[in-house]
C-alpha positions as CSV (number, residue, x, y, z in Angstrom):
1,T,-25.2,-26.8,-31.1
2,P,-27.8,-25.0,-33.3
3,V,-27.5,-26.0,-37.0
4,A,-29.0,-24.5,-40.1
5,L,-32.0,-26.5,-41.4
6,P,-31.7,-25.3,-45.0
7,F,-27.9,-25.7,-45.1
8,P,-26.9,-29.1,-43.7
9,E,-23.2,-28.2,-43.8
10,L,-23.5,-25.3,-41.4
11,A,-23.6,-25.1,-37.6
12,L,-23.8,-21.8,-35.8
13,A,-20.5,-22.6,-34.1
14,H,-18.8,-22.6,-37.5
15,L,-19.4,-18.9,-37.7
16,G,-17.9,-17.9,-34.3
17,D,-18.4,-14.2,-33.7
18,L,-18.1,-13.2,-37.4
19,A,-21.8,-13.2,-38.3
20,G,-24.4,-10.8,-37.0
21,P,-28.2,-11.4,-36.7
22,D,-28.7,-10.2,-40.3
23,A,-26.8,-13.2,-41.6
24,L,-28.8,-15.8,-39.6
25,L,-32.2,-15.4,-41.1
26,F,-32.9,-19.1,-41.5
27,A,-34.5,-21.8,-39.5
28,M,-32.2,-23.6,-37.0
29,A,-32.5,-26.6,-34.7
30,S,-30.3,-27.8,-31.8
31,R,-29.1,-30.9,-33.5
32,G,-25.4,-30.4,-33.9
33,T,-22.4,-31.7,-31.9
34,G,-18.9,-30.4,-31.3
35,Y,-15.8,-30.6,-29.2
36,A,-13.0,-28.4,-27.9
37,R,-9.7,-29.6,-26.4
38,G,-6.3,-28.2,-25.8
39,V,-3.3,-27.7,-23.5
40,E,-1.5,-24.6,-22.3
41,L,2.1,-24.1,-21.0
42,F,2.8,-21.0,-18.8
43,V,6.0,-19.9,-17.2
44,Q,6.7,-16.7,-15.2
45,Q,9.7,-14.9,-13.9
46,R,8.8,-12.6,-11.0
47,L,10.6,-9.3,-10.5
48,A,14.3,-10.0,-9.8
49,G,17.2,-7.6,-10.5
50,G,14.8,-5.2,-12.1
51,L,13.6,-7.7,-14.7
52,Y,10.4,-9.7,-15.0
53,G,8.6,-11.7,-17.7
54,Q,6.2,-14.4,-18.6
55,A,5.5,-16.6,-21.5
56,S,2.5,-18.7,-22.5
57,Y,1.7,-21.1,-25.4
58,A,-1.5,-23.0,-26.0
59,Y,-2.4,-25.6,-28.5
60,A,-6.2,-26.1,-29.0
61,R,-8.6,-27.5,-31.5
62,T,-12.3,-27.2,-31.9
63,A,-14.7,-28.8,-34.4
64,H,-18.4,-29.1,-35.0
65,R,-20.7,-31.0,-37.3
66,A,-24.1,-30.1,-38.6
67,L,-26.9,-32.1,-40.2
68,D,-24.6,-33.7,-42.8
69,G,-22.5,-35.3,-40.0
70,R,-19.1,-34.1,-41.3
71,W,-16.6,-32.6,-38.8
72,R,-15.5,-29.1,-39.7
73,R,-13.3,-26.6,-38.0
74,G,-15.1,-24.4,-35.5
75,G,-15.1,-20.6,-35.8
76,F,-12.6,-20.4,-32.9
77,D,-10.3,-23.1,-34.1
78,V,-7.0,-21.4,-33.6
79,P,-4.4,-24.2,-33.0
80,H,-1.5,-22.1,-31.9
81,T,-1.5,-19.0,-29.6
82,G,1.3,-17.5,-27.7
83,T,2.2,-14.4,-25.7
84,L,5.6,-13.1,-24.4
85,I,5.8,-10.3,-21.8
86,A,9.0,-8.7,-20.6
87,G,9.6,-5.7,-18.4
88,W,12.4,-3.7,-16.8
89,V,12.1,-1.7,-13.6
90,P,15.3,0.3,-13.3
91,G,14.0,2.1,-10.2
92,P,10.9,3.1,-8.2
93,R,9.8,5.7,-10.8
94,W,10.2,4.0,-14.2
95,E,9.0,0.8,-15.8
96,L,9.5,-0.2,-19.4
97,S,7.7,-3.3,-20.8
98,T,6.8,-5.0,-24.0
99,R,4.3,-7.7,-25.2
100,A,4.5,-9.9,-28.3
101,S,1.5,-12.0,-29.3
102,F,1.0,-14.5,-32.1
103,A,-1.7,-16.9,-33.2
104,S,-2.7,-19.1,-36.1
105,G,-5.0,-17.5,-38.6
106,R,-8.7,-17.8,-38.0
107,P,-10.7,-20.2,-40.2
108,F,-13.2,-18.8,-42.6
109,T,-15.5,-20.0,-45.4
110,P,-14.4,-18.7,-48.8
111,M,-16.9,-16.9,-51.0
112,L,-18.3,-17.9,-54.4
113,T,-16.7,-15.0,-56.2
114,E,-18.8,-15.2,-59.4
115,A,-22.1,-15.6,-57.5
116,S,-21.2,-12.8,-55.1
117,A,-20.4,-10.5,-58.1
118,A,-23.5,-11.4,-59.9
119,Q,-25.7,-10.7,-56.9
120,N,-23.4,-8.0,-55.4
121,R,-23.6,-9.5,-52.0
122,L,-21.8,-12.1,-49.9
123,V,-22.4,-15.7,-51.2
124,L,-20.4,-18.3,-49.2
125,D,-19.1,-21.6,-50.6
126,L,-20.9,-23.8,-48.1
127,G,-19.2,-26.8,-49.6
128,R,-16.0,-25.5,-48.0
129,V,-17.1,-24.4,-44.5
130,N,-14.0,-23.1,-42.6
131,A,-11.8,-24.8,-45.1
132,V,-9.4,-21.8,-45.4
133,R,-7.4,-19.9,-42.9
134,A,-6.6,-16.2,-42.7
135,P,-2.9,-15.2,-42.4
136,A,-1.3,-15.7,-39.0
137,Y,-1.8,-13.0,-36.4
138,G,1.2,-11.1,-34.9
139,R,1.5,-8.0,-32.8
140,L,4.1,-6.2,-30.7
141,D,3.3,-3.6,-28.1
142,V,5.6,-1.4,-26.0
143,R,4.9,0.7,-22.9
144,A,6.6,3.2,-20.6
145,D,5.3,4.1,-17.1
146,R,6.5,7.0,-15.0
147,R,5.4,7.0,-11.3
148,F,5.4,9.9,-8.9
149,V,3.4,11.3,-6.0
150,V,1.1,14.4,-6.3
151,R,-0.2,15.8,-3.0
152,G,-0.1,12.3,-1.4
153,A,-1.7,10.6,-4.4
154,A,0.2,7.8,-6.2
155,T,0.3,8.8,-9.8
156,T,1.3,6.9,-12.9
157,L,1.8,8.5,-16.3
158,F,2.0,6.0,-19.2
159,L,2.5,5.9,-22.9
160,E,1.8,2.7,-24.8
161,V,2.1,2.0,-28.5
162,Q,0.1,-0.9,-29.8
163,N,1.2,-2.8,-32.9
164,V,4.4,-0.9,-33.3
165,T,5.3,-2.9,-36.4
166,R,2.0,-1.7,-38.1
167,R,1.2,-5.3,-39.0
168,E,-2.1,-5.7,-40.9
169,N,-3.8,-8.6,-39.1
170,V,-6.9,-9.8,-40.9
171,F,-10.1,-9.9,-38.8
172,Q,-12.4,-11.2,-41.5
173,Y,-13.2,-11.1,-45.2
174,V,-16.3,-9.3,-46.5
175,W,-17.9,-8.4,-49.8
176,N,-17.6,-4.7,-50.7
177,P,-20.7,-3.7,-52.8
178,K,-19.0,-0.5,-53.9
179,T,-15.9,-2.2,-55.4
180,R,-17.8,-5.4,-56.1
181,A,-14.9,-7.4,-54.7
182,V,-13.7,-9.3,-51.7
183,Q,-12.2,-7.0,-49.0
184,A,-10.1,-7.8,-46.0
185,L,-11.1,-6.1,-42.7
186,H,-8.0,-5.6,-40.5
187,Q,-7.7,-5.5,-36.7
188,I,-6.3,-2.5,-34.9
189,A,-3.3,-1.0,-36.5
190,F,-0.6,1.3,-35.1
191,L,-2.2,3.0,-32.0
192,P,-0.5,5.2,-29.4
193,V,-2.3,5.3,-26.1
194,F,-1.6,8.0,-23.4
195,G,-3.0,7.9,-19.9
196,L,-2.8,9.1,-16.3
197,N,-3.7,6.9,-13.3
198,L,-4.4,8.4,-9.9
199,Q,-4.7,6.4,-6.7
200,F,-5.9,8.2,-3.6
């Protein structure tokens, strides 16, 4: 695992996918270690009586250590994740379905607020790498499919609404140079999706 030479607390794996190349302008060496382990439970009900469904739950942990030798949460350390999918097919033309997802909040490194304000840029508290978690993730989607045949082509018209509860799931925290304050960036909010699928 690559680690930061000038910051002995930091391994590249601590950042996950939250840091771009502009945040990695320091010397690194492949001298870190890490582990990932977990277990998943999955159950499925195939279509019967017009109903189907599946549920999954996973428990997983990941940690890494840099030059100082201390184990810290990895950027993808999300202990609990789960998905529940259910559907109803009342006939050959209609299908109604829903999906609920949840997950533990992602770990992140808090900012040094006073230092960030003084320099008007992000300054992380490297003494607390991934020591804090964002709020838990939750999302509910619903979808309706209408199937019919157009000139011999199987056609599906669908309408899906993602995040129907309009939950504001935090993706990451950044420093806003305009407001000179910490700002939460949210994942996708309420989003209707309309589509047409043709099969010849």
